[in-house]
C-alpha positions in Angstrom: -33.0 67.4 -176.2 -29.6 65.7 -175.9 -27.9 64.0 -178.9 -29.4 60.7 -179.9 -26.7 58.1 -179.7 -26.6 56.1 -182.9 -24.4 53.8 -185.0 -24.7 53.4 -188.7 -23.1 50.3 -190.2 -22.7 49.2 -193.8 -22.2 45.4 -194.3 -23.0 42.6 -196.6 -26.0 40.4 -195.8 -25.1 37.0 -194.6 -27.0 34.6 -196.9 -26.8 30.9 -197.3 -27.8 28.7 -200.2 -28.1 25.0 -199.5 -26.1 25.6 -196.3 -23.3 27.4 -198.1 -22.5 31.1 -197.6 -23.3 33.1 -200.7 -20.2 35.1 -201.7 -21.4 36.6 -205.1 -23.8 39.4 -205.8 -24.6 39.9 -202.1 -26.9 42.8 -201.0 -25.2 45.7 -199.3 -27.2 46.5 -196.1 -27.2 49.7 -194.0 -28.0 49.0 -190.3 -28.9 51.8 -187.9 -28.8 51.1 -184.2 -30.3 53.6 -181.8 -32.3 53.7 -178.5 -32.4 49.9 -178.3 -33.7 49.8 -182.0 -32.0 48.1 -184.9 -33.3 49.1 -188.4 -32.0 47.5 -191.6 -32.2 49.2 -195.0 -31.4 47.7 -198.4 -29.1 50.1 -200.2 -30.1 48.9 -203.7 -26.6 47.6 -204.4 -25.0 44.2 -204.5 -21.3 43.3 -204.6 -19.2 40.1 -204.4 -17.8 39.3 -201.0 -14.2 39.5 -202.2 -14.8 43.1 -203.5 -16.1 44.4 -200.1 -13.8 46.0 -197.5 -15.4 45.1 -194.2 -13.2 47.4 -192.1 -13.8 50.5 -194.2 -17.4 49.5 -194.8 -17.2 50.2 -198.5 -16.5 48.6 -201.9 -12.8 48.2 -202.6 -11.4 50.8 -205.0 -11.4 49.8 -208.7 -14.1 47.1 -208.3 -17.4 46.8 -210.1 -20.5 44.7 -209.6 -22.5 42.5 -211.9 -24.3 45.6 -213.3 -21.0 47.3 -214.0 -21.6 49.9 -211.3 -18.3 51.3 -210.1 -16.9 51.3 -206.6 -16.8 55.1 -206.6 -20.5 55.4 -207.6 -21.6 52.8 -205.0 -19.5 54.3 -202.2 -20.8 57.8 -203.1 -24.4 56.7 -202.6 -23.5 54.8 -199.4 -22.0 58.1 -198.0 -25.2 59.9 -199.2 -27.4 57.5 -197.2 -25.1 57.9 -194.2 -25.5 61.7 -194.4 -29.2 61.4 -194.9 -29.6 59.3 -191.7 -27.5 61.8 -189.8 -29.6 64.7 -191.1 -32.8 62.9 -190.1 -31.5 62.4 -186.5 -30.5 66.1 -186.3 -34.0 67.1 -187.2 -35.4 64.7 -184.6 -33.1 66.4 -182.0 -34.0 69.9 -183.1 -37.7 69.1 -182.8 -37.2 67.1 -179.5 -38.7 64.0 -181.1 -37.8 60.5 -179.7 -37.9 58.5 -182.9 -39.2 54.9 -183.3 -37.9 52.4 -185.9 -41.0 53.0 -187.9 -40.6 56.8 -187.9 -37.0 56.5 -189.0 -37.9 54.2 -191.9 -40.7 56.6 -192.9 -38.5 59.7 -192.9 -35.8 57.9 -194.8 -38.2 56.6 -197.5 -39.8 60.1 -197.8 -36.4 61.8 -198.1 -35.4 59.4 -200.9 -38.7 59.9 -202.7 -38.0 63.7 -202.7 -34.6 63.0 -204.1 -35.9 60.8 -206.9 -35.8 62.1 -210.5 -39.6 62.5 -210.6 -39.8 64.6 -207.4 -36.7 66.6 -208.4 -38.8 68.0 -211.2 -41.6 68.9 -208.7 -39.1 70.8 -206.5 -39.2 73.6 -209.1 -42.8 74.2 -207.9 -42.8 72.8 -204.4 -41.6 75.6 -202.1 -41.8 73.5 -198.9 -39.8 70.5 -200.2 -37.1 72.9 -201.5 -36.9 74.6 -198.1 -36.3 71.2 -196.5 -33.6 70.4 -199.0 -32.1 73.8 -198.4 -32.0 73.2 -194.6 -30.4 69.7 -195.0 -27.8 70.7 -197.6 -26.7 73.9 -195.9 -26.8 72.4 -192.4 -24.5 69.6 -193.6 -22.1 71.9 -195.6 -21.9 74.6 -193.0 -21.9 72.4 -189.9 -25.0 74.1 -188.5 -25.4 73.8 -184.8 -28.7 72.7 -183.1 -29.6 76.4 -182.5 -29.2 77.2 -186.2 -31.5 74.4 -187.2 -34.0 75.7 -184.7 -33.7 79.2 -186.1 -34.5 78.0 -189.6 -37.3 75.8 -188.2 -38.8 79.1 -187.0 -38.4 80.7 -190.4 -40.3 77.8 -191.9 -43.1 78.3 -189.4 -43.3 82.0 -190.2 -43.5 81.3 -193.9 -46.2 78.6 -193.4 -48.2 80.9 -191.1 -48.0 83.6 -193.8 -49.2 81.5 -196.7 -49.6 77.8 -196.6 -49.4 77.3 -200.4 -46.3 79.4 -201.1 -44.6 79.2 -204.5 -41.4 80.8 -205.8 -43.4 82.9 -208.2 -45.2 84.5 -205.3 -42.1 86.4 -204.1 -42.1 89.3 -206.6 -41.8 92.8 -205.1 -45.5 92.8 -204.0 -45.1 89.4 -202.4 -42.0 90.4 -200.5 -43.8 93.5 -199.2 -46.7 91.5 -198.1 -44.4 89.2 -196.1 -42.7 92.2 -194.5 -46.1 93.6 -193.5 -47.1 90.2 -192.1 -44.0 90.0 -189.9 -44.7 93.6 -188.7 -48.4 93.6 -188.2 -49.3 89.9 -187.5 -46.1 88.7 -185.9 -45.5 92.0 -184.1 -41.8 91.8 -184.8 -39.3 94.6 -184.2 -37.8 96.1 -187.3 -34.4 94.6 -186.4 -35.9 91.2 -186.3 -37.8 91.7 -189.6 -34.5 92.5 -191.3 -33.0 89.2 -190.0 -36.1 87.3 -191.2 -35.9 88.9 -194.7 -32.2 88.0 -194.8 -33.0 84.3 -194.0 -35.6 84.3 -196.8 -33.2 85.9 -199.3 -30.6 83.3 -198.4 -33.1 80.6 -199.3 -34.3 82.3 -202.5 -30.7 82.8 -203.6 -29.9 79.1 -203.0 -33.1 78.1 -204.9 -32.1 80.4 -207.8 -28.7 78.7 -208.1 -30.4 75.3 -208.0 -32.8 76.3 -210.8 -35.9 76.0 -208.6 -36.5 79.7 -208.5 -36.3 81.8 -211.7 -36.6 85.3 -210.3 -33.9 87.5 -208.7 -36.3 90.3 -207.7 -35.4 89.6 -204.1 -31.9 90.9 -204.7 -33.2 94.4 -205.4 -35.7 94.3 -202.6 -34.2 96.7 -200.0 -37.0 98.4 -198.0 -36.2 101.4 -195.9 -36.7 100.1 -192.3 -35.8 102.2 -189.3 -33.5 100.5 -186.8 -31.4 101.5 -183.8 -28.2 99.6 -183.2 -28.7 97.0 -180.6 -27.3 98.0 -177.2 -24.2 96.1 -176.0 -25.0 94.6 -172.6 -22.0 94.0 -170.4 -20.8 94.3 -166.9 -18.7 97.3 -165.8 -15.6 96.5 -163.8 -17.4 97.5 -160.6 -20.4 95.2 -161.4 -18.0 92.3 -162.3 -16.3 92.7 -159.0 -19.6 92.9 -157.2 -20.8 89.7 -158.8 -17.5 87.9 -158.2 -17.4 88.8 -154.5 -21.1 88.4 -153.8 -21.9 86.0 -151.0 -24.5 83.6 -152.3 -27.2 82.7 -149.8 -27.1 79.3 -148.3 -30.4 78.2 -149.9 -29.2 79.3 -153.4 -25.8 77.4 -153.6 -26.9 76.1 -157.0 -25.9 79.5 -158.3 -22.2 79.1 -157.4 -21.2 76.9 -160.4 -23.2 79.1 -162.7 -21.3 82.1 -161.4 -18.0 80.4 -161.8 -18.7 79.5 -165.5 -20.0 83.0 -166.2 -17.0 84.7 -164.5 -14.7 82.4 -166.5 -16.3 83.7 -169.7 -15.9 87.3 -168.5 -12.1 86.7 -168.1 -11.5 84.5 -171.1 -13.9 85.8 -173.9 -15.3 82.3 -174.5 -18.8 81.9 -175.9 -21.2 79.6 -174.0 -20.7 76.8 -176.7 -16.9 76.9 -176.3 -17.1 77.0 -172.5 -19.4 74.0 -172.7 -17.0 72.1 -174.9 -13.8 73.1 -173.1 -11.9 69.9 -172.3 -9.1 69.4 -169.8 -6.9 68.6 -172.8 -7.5 72.2 -174.0 -5.8 73.6 -170.9 -2.1 74.2 -171.0 0.2 75.7 -168.4 -0.6 79.4 -169.0 -3.2 79.3 -171.8 -6.1 77.4 -173.3 -6.3 76.2 -176.9 -9.7 75.9 -178.5 -11.4 75.5 -181.8 -14.5 77.5 -181.6 -17.9 75.8 -182.3 -19.4 78.8 -184.1 -16.6 79.8 -186.5 -14.1 76.9 -186.3 -11.3 79.3 -185.4 -8.3 77.9 -183.6 -7.7 80.3 -180.7 -4.8 80.6 -178.2 -6.2 82.4 -175.1 -3.8 83.4 -172.3 -5.0 82.7 -168.8 -5.1 85.4 -166.1 -5.4 85.0 -162.3 -9.2 84.8 -162.4 -9.7 82.4 -165.3 -6.8 80.2 -163.9 -8.4 80.1 -160.4 -11.7 78.8 -161.7 -10.0 76.1 -163.8 -7.9 75.2 -160.7 -11.1 75.0 -158.6 -12.6 72.2 -160.8 -9.4 70.4 -161.9 -10.2 67.3 -159.7 -13.9 67.3 -160.2 -15.1 64.7 -162.8 -17.5 65.9 -165.5 -18.8 64.0 -168.5 -16.6 63.8 -171.6 -13.7 65.1 -169.7 -15.1 68.6 -169.6 -13.2 71.2 -167.7 -16.2 73.2 -166.3 -19.6 72.5 -164.8 -21.6 74.0 -167.7 -25.4 73.4 -167.7 -27.8 74.1 -170.5 -27.7 77.5 -172.0 -31.4 78.3 -171.2 -31.1 77.3 -167.6 -27.8 79.1 -167.2 -29.4 82.3 -168.6 -32.2 82.1 -166.1 -29.7 81.6 -163.2 -27.5 84.4 -164.3 -30.4 86.8 -164.2 -31.3 85.4 -160.7 -27.8 85.8 -159.5 -27.4 89.3 -160.9 -30.6 90.4 -159.3 -29.5 89.2 -155.9 -26.2 91.0 -156.4 -28.2 94.2 -157.2 -26.9 94.7 -160.7 -30.0 96.7 -161.5 -28.8 99.8 -163.4 -31.8 100.9 -165.5 -31.0 100.2 -169.2 -32.8 102.5 -171.7 -33.4 100.9 -175.1 -35.1 102.2 -178.2 -36.5 100.1 -181.0 -39.0 100.5 -183.9 -42.0 98.5 -184.9 -42.7 99.9 -188.4 -42.6 103.7 -188.0 -43.5 103.5 -184.3 -40.7 104.3 -181.9 -40.8 102.4 -178.6 -38.7 103.2 -175.5 -38.1 100.7 -172.7 -36.3 100.8 -169.4 -35.2 97.5 -168.0 -33.0 96.6 -165.0 -29.7 95.3 -166.3 -30.0 91.9 -164.6 -33.0 91.1 -166.8 -30.9 91.6 -169.9 -27.9 89.5 -168.9 -27.2 86.2 -170.6 -24.2 83.9 -171.1 -23.1 86.0 -174.1 -22.7 89.0 -171.8 -19.6 87.3 -170.4 -17.8 87.6 -173.8 -19.0 91.2 -174.2 -17.8 92.0 -170.7 -14.3 90.6 -171.6 -14.0 92.7 -174.7 -15.3 96.0 -173.1 -13.1 95.5 -170.0 -10.0 94.7 -172.1 -10.6 97.8 -174.3 -11.2 100.0 -171.2 -7.8 99.1 -169.6 -6.0 99.8 -172.8 -5.2 96.4 -174.2 -4.5 96.8 -178.0 -7.4 95.9 -180.1 -5.3 93.6 -182.4 -4.4 91.5 -179.3 -8.0 91.3 -178.1 -9.0 90.1 -181.6 -6.4 87.3 -181.4 -8.1 86.1 -178.2 -11.7 86.5 -179.3 -11.3 85.4 -182.9 -12.9 88.5 -184.4 -11.6 88.8 -188.0 -12.3 92.4 -188.8 -12.3 95.8 -187.1 -15.9 96.3 -188.3 -17.0 93.5 -186.0 -15.4 95.2 -183.1 -16.9 98.6 -183.8 -19.9 98.3 -181.5 -17.6 97.6 -178.6 -15.3 100.5 -179.5 -18.3 102.8 -179.7 -19.4 101.7 -176.2 -15.9 102.5 -174.7 -15.7 105.8 -176.5 -19.1 106.7 -175.1 -18.0 105.7 -171.6 -14.9 107.8 -171.9 -16.9 110.8 -172.9 -19.2 110.4 -169.9 -16.2 110.1 -167.6 -14.7 113.3 -169.1 -17.9 115.1 -168.2 -17.2 114.5 -164.5 -14.6 117.3 -164.7 -17.4 119.7 -165.3 -18.9 118.9 -161.9 -15.8 119.8 -159.9 
């Protein structure tokens, strides 16, 4: 679901007494405008008109009201209410809910009930409420993307499916083991996915411990032995990239052309899908692009090559919303089209993968086109750059990788390819 456009305004209520505008002890109102709705909330504060900064929508510094509540305290709560409304809308967007005025009011009231002193005490025993607070607080502090909110929404579902009346006390070593078995036997998750899910749970339990809601640190010592195989790096070889680039798209499938252009641009620039989507014309300079990445907030300076430059040139006079530079569609739709395009271009090398579910080893063989996604573009860039000898420290400047450890999977892939190439001498 696209972002819900909204406007949150703080102002003083316009009240008259005997036909005269009231200027003292006036209620501060929060008005939320969205989807042709206008919802007013009373903030619980009052202030004299002369002490209110209408442009900044806050109490003037150094002022107090009749109850001797300071400007800093009042403004802090106004900012809190603003953030709460934004968080509520983010949850609506994550769950694809089109909110009504009544639903917004209900969620805001419920949220402030859970933040009251009485229910703060109940948080120590209410696992679900604490999890909601964890999501909102960490989402706000860490600038979670929509996909991250969805990821933790899935974690909440798994926990609820596991045990509807969870408490913090449940997660001793036995409880943690039970959850592991549930993920393996009931949810049928791969071991690698189970490790991620346990990591998410530990993050929450650690946060709850620091908040004082959870009094056990048993989870820190819970390190089960789980067999995993490093995930295979899926990327296009130089020949496959050339084949995809030069493939003549059938007349009836011209909708794939723009998808190919965006994907090829990622292959030659290292951009993630989110950064290609957000690339603006203002980010494009003469011989490079300058972007601040969505995922890590890194500021990157990426030089252009002939291929990336040609794609930008192709769309320089085409208008896209919000002055975007490229015709990027939704990630899910683009992933589907990349697979379709790659299948047409016969990028069908059989990919052997191994994974574990518990102690059971499972082998699969899948044509490469089925495994391709937007992120394969970034992986292709890194592997291609390493294979043609570009120094790793330069590649990391382009990609934003901060450590050699994060580049190790790509280095291992290239070393394996080099070893396979060397074996060709044995066939001569």
